[in-house]
N, C-alpha and C positions, 0 to 999 in steps of 0.2 A: 383192496378187499376191505369190507366193513369190519370194524373191530369187534371183538367178542369179550364177554365177561361172564362170570359164573352166574347162572340163573338161580338165585336164592340158595337154598340148601340142597339143591338137586345134584350138584357137582357137574352139571352140564354147562359147557362153555357155549352160550347162545350168542348169536349175532345181536349187536345192539338194536338193530332193526329186525322185528319179527314180522313175517309175512301175514298180513291180514287177508285171509282167503275169502272174505266176503266179496272181494273184487272178482271172484270167479262165479258168483251166484247165477249169472245169466249168460255165461259163455259156453260155447261148444268145446269139445275135448281138444280140438286142434289149437284153438286160441289159448286154452289153459296150458297145454303142453309147451307152447312158446314162452309162457310166463315162467315155467320151471327153468328153462335155459337162462332166463334173466336172473333168477335167484341164484343159480349156480355161478353165474359170472361174477356176482358181487359177494359171494360167500354167505348168503343168508341160509341158515341151517335150522330155522325154527318156524313152524307153520301153525297159525291159529285159525281155527274154523269153528263152525257151530251147526247144529242140526237145523237151526232157523235160517241159515244162509242159503236159501234156495237150493241150487244144485252143487254148491261148493264142495261138500264132502264127496259127491259123486265124481267131481272133476279131479279132486286130490287123489282119490282111490287108485287109479291106474299108475300114478307116479310111484306109489308105495311099493309096487312089485319090484322096482329096480332101485329105489332110493330110500327105502325105509331106514336103513342104518345111517343115512346121512342127515336125517331130520329129527328134531325134537317135535313131536306131534301133539297138538292140543285141540280139544273140541269142547263144546258146551251144551248144556240143556237148560231150557227155560221152564221145565216142568218142576213142580214144587212138592209132589208126593212121591213116596218111595216107589210105588208101582209104576207110575208114569215116567219117572226119571230113569229107572232101570230099563224100561222098555226103550227109551231114547238111546241109552248107552249101547244096547245090543244092535239097534239100527245103525248107530254111528260106526260101530266096529265092522258091520256088514258093508256099509257104504264106503268106508275108508279102506276096506280089504286088509285089515290088520287084526291081530289077536290081542294086542295090548295098545292102549293109548298112554302117552307119557303124562299128560295133564288133562284132567276132566274138571270143568268149571261150572259153577252155578251162574247161569247167564242173566245179567241185568237184575240182580237181586236188590231192588231199590225200595219197593213198597213195603211198609212195615207189616201190613197184614199178610202179604206173601212171605215175608221173612218168618213170621210166626209159624206158618204152615210148613215151610221148608225145614225149619230147625226143630219142629215139634215131633211128637210121637207119630210115626207113620209118614214122616216127611222125607224130603229128598236127601237130607244129610245121612239118614240111615242107609240109603242106597249107595251114597258116595263112600261111606266107611266100609260097607260090605264089598263093593267093587274093588277097593284097594286091598282088602284082606284076601280076596280071591285072585289077585294079580291081574285083573282086567285093566286096571289103571295103576300108574306108579304114584302120581301126585294129585293133589286136589286144590282147587282155587275158587275164587269168587270174583265176579265182575259187575260193573255198573256204570251208570251215566249220571250227569247232572251235578248240581252244586252240593247236594246233601250226601253224596256217596262216600266221601272220606269218613264221615261219622258212622255211616252204616257199615262200612268195611271194618272199622274198629270194633263195632258191636259183633260182627260175624267172627272176627279173630278172637274175641273174648269167649265166644261160644265154642269154637273149634279151632285147632291149630292148623289153619290152611297154609299151603305152601306158596301161594301167590295171590295177588290182587290185581285188578285192572280197573283203571279210571282215567278221566280226562286230565291232560296237562298241556297247557299252551300259554303263550304270552298273554293273550286276552284274559283267560281265566285266572292266571296267577297274579294279574294286576287287580283282582278282586281280593281285598285284604282278608275277608272272612274265609274265602276258599283257600287262599294261600296258607293261612294259619292252620286250617283243618287238614290240608294236604300234608303240610310239614309234620304235624303231629302223627299222622298215619305213617308217613315215611320213616320217621324216627323209630316208631314202634316196629316197623317192618325190618329196619336195619338191625335192631336189637334181637329180633327173632329169626333173622336170615330168611325173611319172606320176600320173594321176588316181587318187584313193582313194575307192572306193565302199564303203559300210557297210550291213550288214543286221542284223536282229534288234534294232532300236532299241527296240521296245516289248515285248521278251521278259520274261516273268515267270519262265520256266523250262521244264523238260520237263513234258509232260503227266503227271499223277499217275494218270490212269485212261484207259480207252478211250472214255469219254464226252466226246468232243471237240465243243465247241459252235461252233468256228470252223475255217475251212479253212487253218489254219496248222499246221506240224508241231511247233511249240512252243506252250506255253500263253502267250497274250498278255495284256498289261494291257488292261483293258476300261473302267475308269473314265476319263471324259474328262480329269479333272484329272491323273490319273496318266500318261495318254498324253501330255498336253501337257508334263508335267515330263520325261518320258523323251525326247521330241523336242527340248526346249530343251537338255537336257544334251548331246545329240549335236551340235546346231546351234551350241553354244558353241565347238566345235572348228572353226575357220574353214577347215581344210584338207580336210575330208571332204564327201562327198555321202551322202545317205541314201536307200536304196532302200525304197520304201513297203511296208507290210504286205500279206501275201498273202491278205487277207480283204476282200471288198467291203463288208461291214457296218462294219468298223473304219476303212476308208480315209477316209471324210469327216472323222473326228476327227483323223487324222494330218495331212491336208491343212490343216485349219482351224488346227491347232497351228502348222504351218510358216508359215502365212500370218500368224499373230499374232506370230511371233517378233520381227520387227524393232521392233514397237511396244512390246513388253514386256520385251525382253532386259535392259535396264539395271537394272530394279528387281525382277528375278525370280531367285530362287535355287532351281533345281529340286532340288538335293540335300536341301532341307528336306522335300520330299515323298517323294523316292525312298528316303531312309534309313529311312522308316517302313514301307516295303513289305516283306512277308515273301516274298522271292524263293525259288523252288525251285532245287534243284541243276540245273545245265545240262549236257547231254551226259553 
């Protein structure tokens, strides 16, 4: 079973790997239900979805009738105003077939102009605070992509005491000295405040070089099982972070298997020996 750790200040022991439900965006219910069996097999008990992930919330919804108590449930909105964000939340509650969401997140809050709207008067932050006060959500978070996001997350955490952040973390990006420095500053701050740190793009190889995309990820992923395992082990070596799984249903089993193997192999395994041989593409 995949190991668990406390998710920030929530008190919930979440699996180190969090299911990225974007993988369900274009699936039918039957295929989605089979994925649930896979999550249960490996002990994954935390689901991360979003209003913007196609039909993902609709696919997760039927699971909640039977398994709500078994999962920490997170979703997101990319709306930046109070009215639009609150409307998204009620849609998410409907689609997920639940009365309360564990973690509601501001989705991809990267652009400074959007940040000003979201954090200002009549912005999404007001909806987030109200939703928490009314018990519609338990915890609040913020997410983002790209090399500038660690600094943006710090700015968000200075504005409001969010319970979690989400951003990229992988061998390729951490070998960028500026990103590594910014990430570490954010991580240290989050440790001091007991803010959960979720990471994405663990098995990224880089940007797609062509329109011939074989997988339902918006980046080109690593596909060799040994390379996937190395990438997963590299991230899992950082004890402070959680890993949101890949957005492709075909690659998901390799990611979960690697996470499951980590505890038994971590002492004698050096993922850098494999990762340094990979020719990564430029990212973003």
